C-alpha positions as CSV (number, residue, x, y, z in Angstrom):
1,M,7.5,-54.1,-11.0
2,A,11.3,-54.4,-12.1
3,L,13.5,-51.7,-11.0
4,F,15.0,-51.6,-14.5
5,P,13.2,-52.6,-17.3
6,P,15.5,-54.4,-20.0
7,M,14.8,-51.7,-22.2
8,L,13.3,-48.4,-22.5
9,H,13.4,-48.0,-25.9
10,N,12.5,-50.4,-28.7
11,M,14.6,-48.2,-31.7
12,G,18.5,-47.5,-32.2
13,T,21.4,-49.6,-31.3
14,R,21.0,-51.3,-27.8
15,I,24.0,-50.8,-25.5
16,T,24.9,-52.7,-22.4
17,V,24.7,-51.0,-18.9
18,S,26.1,-52.3,-15.5
19,R,23.2,-52.4,-12.9
20,S,25.7,-50.6,-10.5
21,A,25.7,-47.8,-13.0
22,L,22.0,-47.4,-13.4
23,E,21.4,-47.6,-9.8
24,A,24.0,-44.7,-9.2
25,L,22.3,-42.5,-11.9
26,L,19.0,-43.0,-10.2
27,A,20.7,-42.0,-6.7
28,E,22.8,-39.5,-7.9
29,A,19.5,-37.7,-9.7
30,A,17.3,-38.5,-6.3
31,G,19.8,-36.7,-4.3
32,A,20.6,-33.5,-6.5
33,H,16.9,-33.1,-7.0
34,P,15.6,-30.3,-7.6
35,L,18.8,-29.3,-9.3
36,E,20.4,-31.1,-12.3
37,C,23.1,-33.9,-11.6
38,C,25.7,-34.2,-14.1
39,G,28.6,-36.4,-14.9
40,L,30.8,-39.0,-17.0
41,L,29.8,-42.5,-18.3
42,W,32.6,-44.8,-18.6
43,A,33.0,-47.9,-20.2
44,G,34.8,-51.5,-19.1
45,A,34.6,-54.9,-18.2
46,G,32.9,-55.7,-21.3
47,L,30.1,-53.0,-20.9
48,D,29.1,-50.2,-22.8
49,V,28.5,-48.2,-19.7
50,A,30.3,-49.7,-16.5
51,R,30.4,-47.0,-14.1
52,I,29.2,-43.3,-13.5
53,E,31.6,-40.4,-12.3
54,P,29.6,-37.7,-10.6
55,C,31.0,-34.2,-11.4
56,A,29.8,-30.8,-10.0
57,N,27.2,-28.7,-12.2
58,V,28.9,-25.6,-12.6
59,A,25.7,-24.4,-14.7
60,E,25.1,-20.4,-13.7
61,N,21.4,-22.0,-13.0
62,P,21.6,-25.8,-12.1
63,A,17.7,-26.0,-11.5
64,D,17.2,-26.1,-15.1
65,S,20.7,-26.8,-17.0
66,F,23.8,-28.4,-16.4
67,E,27.3,-28.1,-17.5
68,I,30.0,-30.3,-16.1
69,D,32.8,-28.9,-14.4
70,P,35.8,-28.2,-17.4
71,A,38.4,-29.6,-14.8
72,A,36.7,-33.2,-14.6
73,L,36.4,-33.1,-18.3
74,I,40.1,-32.3,-18.7
75,A,40.9,-34.9,-16.7
76,A,38.6,-37.4,-18.2
77,H,40.5,-37.0,-21.7
78,K,43.5,-36.8,-20.6
79,A,42.9,-40.3,-18.5
80,E,41.5,-41.7,-21.8
81,R,44.3,-40.6,-23.9
82,A,46.6,-42.5,-21.0
83,G,44.9,-45.6,-21.6
84,E,43.2,-45.4,-18.0
85,G,39.4,-46.0,-19.4
86,R,37.1,-45.3,-22.0
87,L,35.1,-42.2,-21.7
88,A,31.6,-43.3,-23.1
89,G,29.5,-40.4,-22.7
90,Y,27.9,-38.0,-20.1
91,Y,24.6,-37.9,-18.1
92,H,22.7,-35.3,-16.3
93,S,19.2,-35.1,-14.7
94,H,15.9,-33.3,-15.6
95,P,14.2,-32.6,-12.4
96,N,11.2,-31.3,-14.6
97,G,10.3,-35.4,-15.3
98,R,11.1,-34.7,-19.4
99,S,12.8,-38.0,-20.3
100,G,14.3,-36.6,-23.6
101,P,16.9,-33.9,-24.9
102,S,16.0,-30.3,-24.2
103,G,16.4,-27.9,-26.7
104,R,19.4,-26.5,-24.5
105,D,21.0,-30.3,-24.6
106,R,20.6,-30.3,-28.2
107,V,22.5,-26.6,-28.6
108,Q,25.2,-28.1,-26.2
109,A,25.6,-31.5,-28.1
110,T,28.8,-32.0,-30.3
111,G,27.6,-34.6,-32.5
112,D,30.4,-36.7,-31.2
113,G,29.2,-40.2,-30.9
114,R,29.1,-40.5,-27.4
115,Q,26.3,-41.9,-25.3
116,W,23.9,-39.3,-23.2
117,A,22.0,-41.0,-20.3
118,I,18.9,-38.5,-18.9
119,V,17.5,-39.3,-15.6
120,A,14.0,-38.4,-15.1
121,G,11.1,-39.3,-13.3
122,G,12.7,-42.2,-11.9
123,A,14.1,-43.9,-15.0
124,V,17.0,-43.6,-17.2
125,T,17.0,-43.0,-21.1
126,W,19.7,-43.4,-23.3
127,W,20.5,-41.2,-26.4
128,S,23.6,-41.3,-29.0
129,D,25.0,-37.8,-29.6
130,D,25.2,-38.2,-33.5
131,P,26.3,-35.5,-36.0
132,S,22.5,-35.4,-37.1
133,G,21.2,-35.1,-33.8
134,F,20.2,-37.3,-30.7
135,T,19.1,-41.0,-31.6
136,P,17.5,-42.8,-28.7
137,L,19.4,-46.0,-27.6
138,S,17.9,-49.3,-26.3
139,Y,19.6,-50.7,-23.1
140,Q,20.0,-54.2,-21.4
141,T,21.8,-54.9,-18.1
142,P,23.5,-58.4,-17.7
143,S,22.1,-60.9,-16.2
144,S,24.6,-61.9,-13.9
């Protein structure tokens, strides 16, 4: 069985994600379990998601929710404005194994079109945070 199937969804837009970012997401979630991990997704090198940046989960109850450290978010937006990369989106894990956005995720969403990765049950699902709600994304990894 392949570690990363080429697609987890057959609907929505297909994004390209580096194998190293996928591996890092799975490792980050496993290391944080039973708490939720969270962080930033960065584009680069012709990839929609080239790397991840783990951030502190400052949620009041990180066992069932996440809040990316506001200082990390501010720094990321400043770096993006300075031309130091493109912030593609955000990630977090669901230790309960639920692969889709939770009700809390839907409330926190801003509809900014950025990607969300949710790590659950040893897999990663991808979503676009659209103005009308979350849209599932398929993904591929480069063959090289």
